[in-house]
Biopython code that builds the backbone (N, CA, C, O; Angstrom):
import numpy as np
from Bio.PDB.StructureBuilder import StructureBuilder

atoms = [
    (1, "MET", "N", (-10.710, -44.743, 44.374)),
    (1, "MET", "CA", (-10.762, -43.372, 44.717)),
    (1, "MET", "C", (-11.957, -43.047, 45.556)),
    (1, "MET", "O", (-13.066, -43.510, 45.286)),
    (2, "ASP", "N", (-11.728, -42.209, 46.627)),
    (2, "ASP", "CA", (-12.818, -41.895, 47.327)),
    (2, "ASP", "C", (-13.469, -40.524, 47.018)),
    (2, "ASP", "O", (-12.826, -39.792, 46.266)),
    (3, "GLU", "N", (-14.575, -40.102, 47.462)),
    (3, "GLU", "CA", (-15.284, -38.956, 47.048)),
    (3, "GLU", "C", (-14.373, -37.749, 47.408)),
    (3, "GLU", "O", (-14.392, -36.800, 46.625)),
    (4, "GLY", "N", (-13.609, -37.685, 48.465)),
    (4, "GLY", "CA", (-12.746, -36.686, 48.871)),
    (4, "GLY", "C", (-11.772, -36.158, 47.793)),
    (4, "GLY", "O", (-11.630, -34.992, 47.427)),
    (5, "GLU", "N", (-11.140, -37.255, 47.369)),
    (5, "GLU", "CA", (-9.934, -37.040, 46.411)),
    (5, "GLU", "C", (-10.506, -36.576, 45.115)),
    (5, "GLU", "O", (-9.928, -35.691, 44.484)),
    (6, "THR", "N", (-11.588, -37.113, 44.687)),
    (6, "THR", "CA", (-12.246, -36.773, 43.408)),
    (6, "THR", "C", (-12.736, -35.229, 43.620)),
    (6, "THR", "O", (-12.625, -34.464, 42.662)),
    (7, "LEU", "N", (-13.194, -34.826, 44.665)),
    (7, "LEU", "CA", (-13.632, -33.511, 44.773)),
    (7, "LEU", "C", (-12.400, -32.568, 44.762)),
    (7, "LEU", "O", (-12.510, -31.535, 44.102)),
    (8, "GLU", "N", (-11.388, -32.779, 45.335)),
    (8, "GLU", "CA", (-10.238, -31.988, 45.448)),
    (8, "GLU", "C", (-9.593, -31.984, 44.062)),
    (8, "GLU", "O", (-8.972, -30.963, 43.766)),
    (9, "GLN", "N", (-9.648, -32.970, 43.175)),
    (9, "GLN", "CA", (-9.114, -33.037, 41.780)),
    (9, "GLN", "C", (-9.997, -32.043, 40.990)),
    (9, "GLN", "O", (-9.581, -31.206, 40.189)),
    (10, "LEU", "N", (-11.277, -32.269, 41.341)),
    (10, "LEU", "CA", (-12.110, -31.338, 40.464)),
    (10, "LEU", "C", (-11.948, -29.798, 40.713)),
    (10, "LEU", "O", (-11.945, -28.954, 39.818)),
    (11, "ARG", "N", (-11.812, -29.550, 42.064)),
    (11, "ARG", "CA", (-11.455, -28.192, 42.406)),
    (11, "ARG", "C", (-10.071, -27.618, 41.761)),
    (11, "ARG", "O", (-10.033, -26.512, 41.221)),
    (12, "LYS", "N", (-9.054, -28.389, 41.859)),
    (12, "LYS", "CA", (-7.888, -28.076, 41.084)),
    (12, "LYS", "C", (-8.048, -27.907, 39.626)),
    (12, "LYS", "O", (-7.605, -26.911, 39.055)),
    (13, "LYS", "N", (-8.606, -28.760, 39.072)),
    (13, "LYS", "CA", (-8.924, -28.606, 37.639)),
    (13, "LYS", "C", (-9.715, -27.555, 37.318)),
    (13, "LYS", "O", (-9.553, -27.021, 36.221)),
    (14, "ASN", "N", (-10.728, -27.065, 38.238)),
    (14, "ASN", "CA", (-11.571, -25.970, 38.040)),
    (14, "ASN", "C", (-10.710, -24.645, 38.090)),
    (14, "ASN", "O", (-10.846, -23.731, 37.277)),
    (15, "GLU", "N", (-9.789, -24.643, 39.157)),
    (15, "GLU", "CA", (-8.948, -23.292, 39.300)),
    (15, "GLU", "C", (-7.954, -23.303, 38.045)),
    (15, "GLU", "O", (-7.614, -22.233, 37.541)),
    (16, "ARG", "N", (-7.522, -24.442, 37.582)),
    (16, "ARG", "CA", (-6.444, -24.363, 36.435)),
    (16, "ARG", "C", (-7.259, -23.819, 35.207)),
    (16, "ARG", "O", (-6.808, -22.965, 34.443)),
    (17, "LEU", "N", (-8.525, -24.402, 35.085)),
    (17, "LEU", "CA", (-9.222, -23.782, 33.916)),
    (17, "LEU", "C", (-9.581, -22.423, 34.001)),
    (17, "LEU", "O", (-9.601, -21.790, 32.945)),
    (18, "LYS", "N", (-9.873, -21.845, 35.068)),
    (18, "LYS", "CA", (-10.220, -20.468, 35.227)),
    (18, "LYS", "C", (-9.056, -19.604, 35.036)),
    (18, "LYS", "O", (-9.198, -18.480, 34.554)),
    (19, "ARG", "N", (-7.853, -20.081, 35.401)),
    (19, "ARG", "CA", (-6.591, -19.203, 35.060)),
    (19, "ARG", "C", (-6.411, -19.159, 33.531)),
    (19, "ARG", "O", (-6.256, -18.122, 32.887)),
    (20, "GLU", "N", (-6.451, -20.452, 33.006)),
    (20, "GLU", "CA", (-6.410, -20.553, 31.523)),
    (20, "GLU", "C", (-7.510, -19.580, 30.801)),
    (20, "GLU", "O", (-7.225, -18.845, 29.856)),
    (21, "ASN", "N", (-8.633, -19.671, 31.306)),
    (21, "ASN", "CA", (-9.792, -18.820, 30.705)),
    (21, "ASN", "C", (-9.293, -17.352, 30.554)),
    (21, "ASN", "O", (-9.311, -16.694, 29.513)),
    (22, "GLU", "N", (-8.790, -16.907, 31.925)),
    (22, "GLU", "CA", (-8.497, -15.518, 31.986)),
    (22, "GLU", "C", (-7.292, -15.075, 30.985)),
    (22, "GLU", "O", (-7.280, -14.034, 30.328)),
    (23, "LEU", "N", (-6.345, -16.014, 31.000)),
    (23, "LEU", "CA", (-5.139, -15.808, 30.110)),
    (23, "LEU", "C", (-5.740, -15.678, 28.519)),
    (23, "LEU", "O", (-5.434, -14.755, 27.763)),
    (24, "LEU", "N", (-6.526, -16.637, 28.221)),
    (24, "LEU", "CA", (-7.162, -16.644, 26.885)),
    (24, "LEU", "C", (-8.052, -15.357, 26.604)),
    (24, "LEU", "O", (-8.042, -14.880, 25.469)),
    (25, "ARG", "N", (-8.714, -14.863, 27.467)),
    (25, "ARG", "CA", (-9.559, -13.605, 27.444)),
    (25, "ARG", "C", (-8.610, -12.449, 27.315)),
    (25, "ARG", "O", (-8.909, -11.516, 26.570)),
    (26, "ALA", "N", (-7.570, -12.447, 27.939)),
    (26, "ALA", "CA", (-6.545, -11.270, 27.795)),
    (26, "ALA", "C", (-6.000, -11.297, 26.453)),
    (26, "ALA", "O", (-5.854, -10.250, 25.822)),
    (27, "LYS", "N", (-5.682, -12.462, 25.963)),
    (27, "LYS", "CA", (-5.038, -12.563, 24.801)),
    (27, "LYS", "C", (-5.986, -12.232, 23.641)),
    (27, "LYS", "O", (-5.518, -11.610, 22.688)),
    (28, "ILE", "N", (-7.393, -12.624, 23.636)),
    (28, "ILE", "CA", (-8.261, -12.135, 22.748)),
    (28, "ILE", "C", (-8.368, -10.634, 22.815)),
    (28, "ILE", "O", (-8.407, -10.030, 21.743)),
    (29, "LEU", "N", (-8.416, -10.018, 23.847)),
    (29, "LEU", "CA", (-8.588, -8.552, 23.964)),
    (29, "LEU", "C", (-7.387, -7.955, 23.160)),
    (29, "LEU", "O", (-7.607, -7.063, 22.341)),
    (30, "GLU", "N", (-6.295, -8.360, 23.345)),
    (30, "GLU", "CA", (-5.002, -7.741, 22.712)),
    (30, "GLU", "C", (-5.149, -7.978, 21.269)),
    (30, "GLU", "O", (-5.004, -7.007, 20.526)),
    (31, "LEU", "N", (-5.421, -9.148, 20.756)),
    (31, "LEU", "CA", (-5.483, -9.582, 19.394)),
    (31, "LEU", "C", (-6.601, -8.603, 18.659)),
    (31, "LEU", "O", (-6.367, -8.084, 17.568)),
    (32, "GLU", "N", (-7.840, -8.411, 19.380)),
    (32, "GLU", "CA", (-8.685, -7.595, 18.801)),
    (32, "GLU", "C", (-8.392, -6.173, 18.628)),
    (32, "GLU", "O", (-8.816, -5.489, 17.696)),
    (33, "ALA", "N", (-7.576, -5.734, 19.663)),
    (33, "ALA", "CA", (-7.098, -4.367, 19.603)),
    (33, "ALA", "C", (-6.065, -4.125, 18.424)),
    (33, "ALA", "O", (-6.092, -3.141, 17.684)),
    (34, "ARG", "N", (-5.146, -5.171, 18.354)),
    (34, "ARG", "CA", (-4.428, -5.022, 17.117)),
    (34, "ARG", "C", (-5.080, -5.141, 15.841)),
    (34, "ARG", "O", (-4.665, -4.471, 14.896)),
    (35, "LEU", "N", (-6.137, -5.985, 15.701)),
    (35, "LEU", "CA", (-6.808, -6.054, 14.482)),
    (35, "LEU", "C", (-7.615, -4.799, 14.141)),
    (35, "LEU", "O", (-7.806, -4.472, 12.969)),
    (36, "ALA", "N", (-8.085, -4.101, 15.180)),
    (36, "ALA", "CA", (-8.894, -2.973, 14.993)),
    (36, "ALA", "C", (-8.124, -1.871, 14.206)),
    (36, "ALA", "O", (-8.762, -1.091, 13.499)),
    (37, "GLN", "N", (-6.736, -1.785, 14.312)),
    (37, "GLN", "CA", (-5.984, -0.933, 13.502)),
    (37, "GLN", "C", (-6.022, -1.099, 11.938)),
    (37, "GLN", "O", (-5.753, -0.217, 11.122)),
    (38, "TYR", "N", (-6.342, -2.176, 11.716)),
    (38, "TYR", "CA", (-6.517, -2.559, 10.184)),
    (38, "TYR", "C", (-7.887, -2.466, 9.702)),
    (38, "TYR", "O", (-8.099, -2.247, 8.510)),
    (39, "GLU", "N", (-8.894, -2.626, 10.596)),
    (39, "GLU", "CA", (-10.303, -2.728, 10.109)),
    (39, "GLU", "C", (-11.152, -1.575, 10.373)),
    (39, "GLU", "O", (-12.377, -1.655, 10.286)),
    (40, "ASN", "N", (-10.492, -0.417, 10.718)),
    (40, "ASN", "CA", (-11.326, 0.806, 10.923)),
    (40, "ASN", "C", (-11.727, 1.423, 9.660)),
    (40, "ASN", "O", (-10.878, 1.958, 8.947)),
    (41, "ALA", "N", (-13.089, 1.382, 9.301)),
    (41, "ALA", "CA", (-13.570, 1.823, 7.984)),
    (41, "ALA", "C", (-13.434, 3.268, 7.824)),
    (41, "ALA", "O", (-13.538, 3.734, 6.689)),
    (42, "HIS", "N", (-13.178, 4.154, 8.976)),
    (42, "HIS", "CA", (-13.043, 5.437, 8.822)),
    (42, "HIS", "C", (-11.596, 5.986, 8.517)),
    (42, "HIS", "O", (-11.424, 7.161, 8.192)),
    (43, "THR", "N", (-10.648, 5.154, 8.628)),
    (43, "THR", "CA", (-9.266, 5.520, 8.361)),
    (43, "THR", "C", (-8.770, 5.173, 6.853)),
    (43, "THR", "O", (-8.659, 3.997, 6.506)),
    (44, "PRO", "N", (-8.521, 6.088, 6.103)),
    (44, "PRO", "CA", (-8.083, 5.839, 4.735)),
    (44, "PRO", "C", (-6.737, 4.739, 4.737)),
    (44, "PRO", "O", (-5.978, 4.613, 5.699)),
    (45, "PRO", "N", (-6.634, 4.043, 3.549)),
    (45, "PRO", "CA", (-5.652, 3.240, 3.525)),
    (45, "PRO", "C", (-4.228, 3.955, 3.664)),
    (45, "PRO", "O", (-3.329, 3.347, 4.245)),
    (46, "SER", "N", (-4.021, 5.124, 3.186)),
    (46, "SER", "CA", (-2.834, 5.712, 3.353)),
    (46, "SER", "C", (-2.268, 6.107, 4.708)),
    (46, "SER", "O", (-1.097, 6.420, 4.925)),
    (47, "LEU", "N", (-3.411, 6.042, 5.722)),
    (47, "LEU", "CA", (-3.039, 6.456, 7.110)),
    (47, "LEU", "C", (-2.991, 5.162, 7.914)),
    (47, "LEU", "O", (-2.703, 5.287, 9.105)),
    (48, "ARG", "N", (-3.236, 3.902, 7.433)),
    (48, "ARG", "CA", (-3.289, 2.879, 8.242)),
    (48, "ARG", "C", (-1.989, 2.533, 8.597)),
    (48, "ARG", "O", (-1.053, 2.701, 7.816)),
    (49, "ARG", "N", (-1.827, 1.971, 9.927)),
    (49, "ARG", "CA", (-0.407, 1.696, 10.524)),
    (49, "ARG", "C", (0.000, 0.324, 10.066)),
    (49, "ARG", "O", (-0.810, -0.451, 9.555)),
    (50, "GLY", "N", (1.322, 0.022, 10.264)),
    (50, "GLY", "CA", (1.662, -1.290, 9.958)),
    (50, "GLY", "C", (2.562, -1.493, 8.650)),
    (50, "GLY", "O", (3.088, -2.541, 8.275)),
    (51, "ARG", "N", (2.612, -0.124, 7.998)),
    (51, "ARG", "CA", (3.452, -0.118, 6.823)),
    (51, "ARG", "C", (4.319, 1.083, 7.056)),
    (51, "ARG", "O", (4.176, 1.849, 8.009)),
    (52, "ASN", "N", (5.322, 1.204, 6.026)),
    (52, "ASN", "CA", (6.104, 2.387, 5.970)),
    (52, "ASN", "C", (5.337, 3.405, 5.322)),
    (52, "ASN", "O", (4.805, 3.197, 4.231)),
    (53, "ARG", "N", (5.238, 4.630, 6.007)),
    (53, "ARG", "CA", (4.471, 5.566, 5.504)),
    (53, "ARG", "C", (5.425, 6.694, 4.783)),
    (53, "ARG", "O", (6.603, 6.834, 5.112)),
    (54, "LYS", "N", (4.817, 7.449, 3.807)),
    (54, "LYS", "CA", (5.517, 8.351, 3.096)),
    (54, "LYS", "C", (6.216, 9.298, 3.861)),
    (54, "LYS", "O", (7.387, 9.563, 3.589)),
    (55, "ARG", "N", (5.525, 9.923, 4.940)),
    (55, "ARG", "CA", (6.168, 10.712, 5.897)),
    (55, "ARG", "C", (7.443, 10.343, 6.509)),
    (55, "ARG", "O", (8.303, 11.175, 6.799)),
    (56, "ASP", "N", (7.569, 8.922, 6.728)),
    (56, "ASP", "CA", (8.876, 8.413, 7.230)),
    (56, "ASP", "C", (9.927, 8.447, 6.285)),
    (56, "ASP", "O", (11.065, 8.732, 6.655)),
    (57, "HIS", "N", (9.641, 8.159, 4.970)),
    (57, "HIS", "CA", (10.760, 8.206, 3.874)),
    (57, "HIS", "C", (11.190, 9.694, 3.649)),
    (57, "HIS", "O", (12.340, 9.942, 3.288)),
    (58, "ASP", "N", (10.259, 10.698, 3.864)),
    (58, "ASP", "CA", (10.570, 12.212, 3.742)),
    (58, "ASP", "C", (11.719, 12.587, 4.675)),
    (58, "ASP", "O", (12.687, 13.242, 4.289)),
    (59, "LYS", "N", (11.556, 12.122, 5.975)),
    (59, "LYS", "CA", (12.465, 12.551, 7.014)),
    (59, "LYS", "C", (14.000, 12.183, 6.665)),
    (59, "LYS", "O", (14.933, 12.912, 7.001)),
    (60, "LYS", "N", (14.146, 11.074, 6.014)),
    (60, "LYS", "CA", (15.414, 10.592, 5.679)),
    (60, "LYS", "C", (16.204, 11.428, 4.695)),
    (60, "LYS", "O", (17.426, 11.457, 4.848)),
    (61, "ASN", "N", (15.642, 12.129, 3.679)),
    (61, "ASN", "CA", (16.261, 12.880, 2.799)),
    (61, "ASN", "C", (15.931, 14.415, 3.008)),
    (61, "ASN", "O", (16.210, 15.190, 2.093)),
    (62, "ASN", "N", (15.374, 14.869, 4.119)),
    (62, "ASN", "CA", (15.004, 16.214, 4.517)),
    (62, "ASN", "C", (14.148, 16.969, 3.501)),
    (62, "ASN", "O", (14.073, 18.197, 3.479)),
    (63, "GLY", "N", (13.470, 16.100, 2.611)),
    (63, "GLY", "CA", (12.332, 16.755, 1.832)),
    (63, "GLY", "C", (13.083, 17.526, 0.754)),
    (63, "GLY", "O", (12.426, 18.467, 0.310)),
    (64, "THR", "N", (14.322, 17.364, 0.208)),
    (64, "THR", "CA", (14.708, 18.021, -0.945)),
    (64, "THR", "C", (14.518, 17.103, -2.105)),
    (64, "THR", "O", (14.895, 15.932, -2.081)),
    (65, "PRO", "N", (13.904, 17.681, -3.157)),
    (65, "PRO", "CA", (13.667, 16.753, -4.402)),
    (65, "PRO", "C", (14.828, 16.771, -5.223)),
    (65, "PRO", "O", (15.691, 17.631, -5.047)),
    (66, "GLY", "N", (14.938, 15.807, -6.197)),
    (66, "GLY", "CA", (15.960, 15.767, -7.000)),
    (66, "GLY", "C", (17.350, 15.065, -6.486)),
    (66, "GLY", "O", (17.499, 14.551, -5.377)),
    (67, "ARG", "N", (18.198, 15.138, -7.376)),
    (67, "ARG", "CA", (19.512, 14.225, -6.951)),
    (67, "ARG", "C", (20.266, 14.947, -5.882)),
    (67, "ARG", "O", (19.920, 16.096, -5.607)),
    (68, "LYS", "N", (21.296, 14.367, -5.234)),
    (68, "LYS", "CA", (21.964, 14.779, -4.262)),
    (68, "LYS", "C", (22.859, 15.987, -4.712)),
    (68, "LYS", "O", (23.246, 16.058, -5.878)),
    (69, "PRO", "N", (23.206, 17.004, -3.711)),
    (69, "PRO", "CA", (24.250, 17.845, -4.288)),
    (69, "PRO", "C", (25.545, 17.378, -4.652)),
    (69, "PRO", "O", (26.105, 16.441, -4.081)),
    (70, "GLY", "N", (26.029, 18.037, -5.614)),
    (70, "GLY", "CA", (27.409, 17.459, -6.366)),
    (70, "GLY", "C", (27.384, 16.387, -7.365)),
    (70, "GLY", "O", (28.407, 15.927, -7.870)),
    (71, "HIS", "N", (26.085, 15.964, -7.665)),
    (71, "HIS", "CA", (25.722, 15.146, -8.755)),
    (71, "HIS", "C", (26.004, 15.713, -10.104)),
    (71, "HIS", "O", (25.685, 16.890, -10.270)),
    (72, "LYS", "N", (26.482, 15.148, -10.968)),
    (72, "LYS", "CA", (26.632, 15.680, -12.307)),
    (72, "LYS", "C", (25.335, 15.710, -13.065)),
    (72, "LYS", "O", (24.664, 14.692, -13.233)),
    (73, "GLY", "N", (25.002, 16.868, -13.509)),
    (73, "GLY", "CA", (23.741, 17.004, -14.238)),
    (73, "GLY", "C", (23.741, 16.359, -15.596)),
    (73, "GLY", "O", (24.805, 16.255, -16.206)),
    (74, "ILE", "N", (22.564, 15.901, -16.127)),
    (74, "ILE", "CA", (22.376, 15.311, -17.291)),
    (74, "ILE", "C", (21.077, 15.924, -18.096)),
    (74, "ILE", "O", (19.933, 15.831, -17.650)),
    (75, "THR", "N", (21.368, 16.490, -19.197)),
    (75, "THR", "CA", (20.035, 16.972, -20.031)),
    (75, "THR", "C", (20.005, 16.332, -21.454)),
    (75, "THR", "O", (20.949, 15.717, -21.950)),
    (76, "ARG", "N", (18.902, 16.538, -21.995)),
    (76, "ARG", "CA", (18.832, 16.227, -23.424)),
    (76, "ARG", "C", (19.517, 17.317, -24.249)),
    (76, "ARG", "O", (19.531, 18.499, -23.905)),
    (77, "PRO", "N", (20.097, 16.826, -25.390)),
    (77, "PRO", "CA", (20.672, 17.700, -26.412)),
    (77, "PRO", "C", (19.558, 18.485, -27.046)),
    (77, "PRO", "O", (18.463, 17.971, -27.277)),
    (78, "SER", "N", (19.879, 19.875, -27.354)),
    (78, "SER", "CA", (18.902, 20.569, -28.023)),
    (78, "SER", "C", (18.770, 20.169, -29.506)),
    (78, "SER", "O", (19.759, 19.910, -30.191)),
    (79, "VAL", "N", (17.454, 20.129, -29.992)),
    (79, "VAL", "CA", (17.360, 19.670, -31.342)),
    (79, "VAL", "C", (17.410, 20.969, -32.297)),
    (79, "VAL", "O", (16.816, 21.986, -31.941)),
    (80, "MET", "N", (18.081, 20.931, -33.441)),
    (80, "MET", "CA", (18.033, 22.104, -34.350)),
    (80, "MET", "C", (16.738, 21.929, -35.184)),
    (80, "MET", "O", (16.346, 20.811, -35.520)),
    (81, "PRO", "N", (16.071, 23.102, -35.515)),
    (81, "PRO", "CA", (14.900, 23.062, -36.367)),
    (81, "PRO", "C", (15.220, 22.842, -37.734)),
    (81, "PRO", "O", (16.228, 23.372, -38.203)),
    (82, "HIS", "N", (14.406, 22.049, -38.501)),
    (82, "HIS", "CA", (14.530, 21.663, -39.832)),
    (82, "HIS", "C", (14.153, 22.728, -40.742)),
    (82, "HIS", "O", (14.765, 22.874, -41.800)),
    (83, "THR", "N", (13.151, 23.514, -40.395)),
    (83, "THR", "CA", (12.906, 24.698, -41.278)),
    (83, "THR", "C", (12.306, 25.885, -40.442)),
    (83, "THR", "O", (11.931, 25.686, -39.287)),
    (84, "GLN", "N", (12.228, 26.968, -40.962)),
    (84, "GLN", "CA", (11.852, 28.194, -40.247)),
    (84, "GLN", "C", (10.696, 28.785, -41.068)),
    (84, "GLN", "O", (10.838, 28.962, -42.278)),
    (85, "VAL", "N", (9.623, 29.074, -40.471)),
    (85, "VAL", "CA", (8.389, 29.585, -41.076)),
    (85, "VAL", "C", (8.055, 30.921, -40.489)),
    (85, "VAL", "O", (7.831, 30.965, -39.280)),
    (86, "ASP", "N", (7.993, 32.028, -41.211)),
    (86, "ASP", "CA", (7.527, 33.263, -40.799)),
    (86, "ASP", "C", (6.082, 33.352, -40.679)),
    (86, "ASP", "O", (5.476, 33.142, -41.730)),
    (87, "VAL", "N", (5.430, 33.597, -39.714)),
    (87, "VAL", "CA", (4.083, 33.801, -39.500)),
    (87, "VAL", "C", (3.765, 35.206, -39.158)),
    (87, "VAL", "O", (4.229, 35.700, -38.131)),
    (88, "THR", "N", (2.971, 35.907, -39.991)),
    (88, "THR", "CA", (2.492, 37.425, -39.776)),
    (88, "THR", "C", (1.182, 37.425, -39.761)),
    (88, "THR", "O", (0.572, 36.666, -40.514)),
    (89, "ALA", "N", (0.550, 38.242, -38.936)),
    (89, "ALA", "CA", (-0.933, 38.373, -38.868)),
    (89, "ALA", "C", (-1.374, 39.933, -39.065)),
    (89, "ALA", "O", (-0.835, 40.845, -38.439)),
    (90, "ASP", "N", (-2.284, 40.099, -39.888)),
    (90, "ASP", "CA", (-2.711, 41.456, -40.162)),
    (90, "ASP", "C", (-3.568, 41.982, -38.943)),
    (90, "ASP", "O", (-3.540, 43.169, -38.620)),
    (91, "HIS", "N", (-4.240, 41.150, -38.359)),
    (91, "HIS", "CA", (-5.146, 41.414, -37.312)),
    (91, "HIS", "C", (-5.072, 40.287, -36.137)),
    (91, "HIS", "O", (-4.603, 39.177, -36.388)),
    (92, "CYS", "N", (-5.518, 40.599, -34.947)),
    (92, "CYS", "CA", (-5.612, 39.740, -33.847)),
    (92, "CYS", "C", (-6.857, 38.676, -34.167)),
    (92, "CYS", "O", (-7.949, 39.109, -34.537)),
    (93, "PRO", "N", (-6.637, 37.435, -34.019)),
    (93, "PRO", "CA", (-7.766, 36.588, -34.337)),
    (93, "PRO", "C", (-8.816, 36.578, -33.027)),
    (93, "PRO", "O", (-9.959, 36.140, -33.162)),
    (94, "ASP", "N", (-8.359, 37.063, -31.839)),
    (94, "ASP", "CA", (-9.312, 36.980, -30.890)),
    (94, "ASP", "C", (-10.245, 38.320, -30.852)),
    (94, "ASP", "O", (-11.470, 38.220, -30.779)),
    (95, "CYS", "N", (-9.619, 39.504, -30.902)),
    (95, "CYS", "CA", (-10.345, 40.688, -30.844)),
    (95, "CYS", "C", (-10.558, 41.505, -32.266)),
    (95, "CYS", "O", (-11.487, 42.277, -32.504)),
    (96, "GLY", "N", (-9.613, 41.196, -33.040)),
    (96, "GLY", "CA", (-9.925, 41.865, -34.425)),
    (96, "GLY", "C", (-8.981, 43.192, -34.536)),
    (96, "GLY", "O", (-9.086, 43.875, -35.555)),
    (97, "THR", "N", (-8.168, 43.531, -33.635)),
    (97, "THR", "CA", (-7.503, 44.520, -33.765)),
    (97, "THR", "C", (-6.528, 44.467, -34.613)),
    (97, "THR", "O", (-5.939, 43.392, -34.730)),
    (98, "VAL", "N", (-6.089, 45.692, -35.470)),
    (98, "VAL", "CA", (-5.133, 45.576, -36.499)),
    (98, "VAL", "C", (-3.721, 45.599, -35.807)),
    (98, "VAL", "O", (-3.459, 46.385, -34.896)),
    (99, "CYS", "N", (-2.849, 44.696, -36.298)),
    (99, "CYS", "CA", (-1.599, 44.575, -35.735)),
    (99, "CYS", "C", (-0.495, 45.475, -36.461)),
    (99, "CYS", "O", (-0.553, 45.629, -37.681)),
    (100, "VAL", "N", (0.424, 46.017, -35.759)),
    (100, "VAL", "CA", (1.191, 46.954, -36.531)),
    (100, "VAL", "C", (2.492, 46.329, -36.910)),
    (100, "VAL", "O", (3.309, 46.962, -37.579)),
]
sb = StructureBuilder()
sb.init_structure("model")
sb.init_model(0)
sb.init_chain("A")
sb.init_seg("    ")
for serial, (resi, resn, name, xyz) in enumerate(atoms, 1):
    if name == "N":
        sb.init_residue(resn, " ", resi, " ")
    sb.init_atom(name, np.array(xyz, "f"), 0.0, 1.0, " ", f" {name:<3s}", serial, name[0])
structure = sb.get_structure()
């Protein structure tokens, strides 16, 4: 190899490495921007992006709590009391007023 060929090869390699360097720098900037979304100390975890947020779920059901309209209701049965106690007071325990 003579000196001219070696010099030309080095120039081509230099240009290729410069292009590769530019691409890698651009990729680093992109990845750092994406990472910044998760590392911002001033953003509470509830507002961080990248996860399904509660607001997204509320839009699906229009914000109405409970079961869907037309669903059969279910309640606990009422319990009958075992004993009945009559409580009478002659006066109010807070202010001392005589009760009628």
